[in-house]
C-alpha positions in Angstrom: -114.7 227.2 -3.7 -115.3 223.9 -1.9 -118.0 223.4 0.8 -115.5 223.1 3.6 -114.0 226.4 2.6 -117.3 228.0 2.5 -118.1 226.7 6.0 -114.7 227.8 7.3 -115.5 231.3 6.2 -119.1 231.2 7.4 -118.3 229.8 10.9 -115.7 232.1 12.3 -117.4 232.1 15.7 -116.7 229.1 17.8 -119.7 229.9 20.0 -122.1 229.4 17.0 -120.5 226.0 16.3 -121.1 225.0 19.8 -124.7 226.1 19.6 -125.3 224.1 16.5 -123.9 221.1 18.2 -126.1 221.7 21.2 -129.4 222.7 19.6 -129.0 221.2 16.1 -128.7 223.0 12.8 -132.5 222.8 12.2 -133.0 225.1 15.1 -132.6 227.9 12.7 -129.2 229.4 12.1 -128.5 232.3 9.7 -128.0 231.1 6.1 -129.4 227.6 6.9 -133.1 228.3 7.7 -134.8 229.0 4.4 -135.5 226.3 1.7 -134.1 228.6 -0.9 -130.8 229.0 1.0 -130.4 225.2 1.6 -131.4 224.6 -2.1 -128.7 227.1 -3.2 -126.1 225.4 -1.0 -127.0 222.0 -2.3 -126.9 223.1 -6.0 -123.5 224.7 -5.6 -121.8 222.1 -3.3 -123.7 218.9 -4.1 -120.6 216.7 -4.7 -118.8 218.0 -1.5 -122.0 217.5 0.5 -122.2 213.8 -0.7 -118.5 213.4 0.0 -118.9 214.6 3.6 -121.9 212.3 4.2 -120.1 209.2 2.6 -117.1 209.9 5.0 -119.5 209.3 7.9 -120.3 205.8 6.6 -123.7 206.7 5.1 -124.6 206.4 1.4 -127.3 208.3 -0.3 -129.6 205.3 -0.6 -129.6 205.0 3.2 -131.0 208.5 3.6 -133.2 208.7 0.4 -135.8 206.3 1.7 -136.4 208.3 4.8 -137.9 211.3 3.0 -141.0 211.7 0.9 -139.7 214.3 -1.6 -136.5 215.6 -3.2 -136.6 219.1 -1.6 -136.8 217.6 2.0 -133.9 215.2 1.2 -131.8 218.0 -0.2 -132.4 220.2 2.9 -131.6 217.3 5.2 -128.4 216.5 3.3 -127.1 220.0 3.6 -128.0 220.0 7.4 -126.3 216.7 7.9 -123.2 218.0 6.1 -123.1 221.2 8.2 -123.7 219.3 11.5 -120.9 216.9 10.6 -118.6 219.9 9.9 -119.5 221.5 13.2 -118.9 218.3 15.1 -115.4 218.1 13.6 -114.7 221.7 14.3 -115.8 221.2 18.0 -113.4 218.2 18.3 -110.6 220.4 16.9 -111.5 223.2 19.3 -111.4 220.8 22.3 -108.1 219.4 21.1 -106.6 222.9 20.8 -108.0 224.0 24.1 -106.4 220.8 25.6 -103.1 222.0 24.3 -103.4 225.3 26.2 -104.5 227.4 23.2 -107.8 229.3 23.9 -110.2 230.2 21.0 
């Protein structure tokens, strides 16, 4: 399973996606709060996470210098990828809503 597929299954509630975009993923959403949860996601989806980040124009070295340890960096990379996903889903929801389809 790819990270995007995991996120598609995890985020079936468009309201939660909107909340993440409004409050930020670090506000504490189920499955993305605990260090062990974030570490598990990073371990299983590392390549996909880096691919999502690179698609935004960032490269790992841009972000690596901002954090003092590997654990914090990995946590932030997962949050960054999830936030990017949620922003793209919100854009898609707005587009669908603009076409007269309500979700």
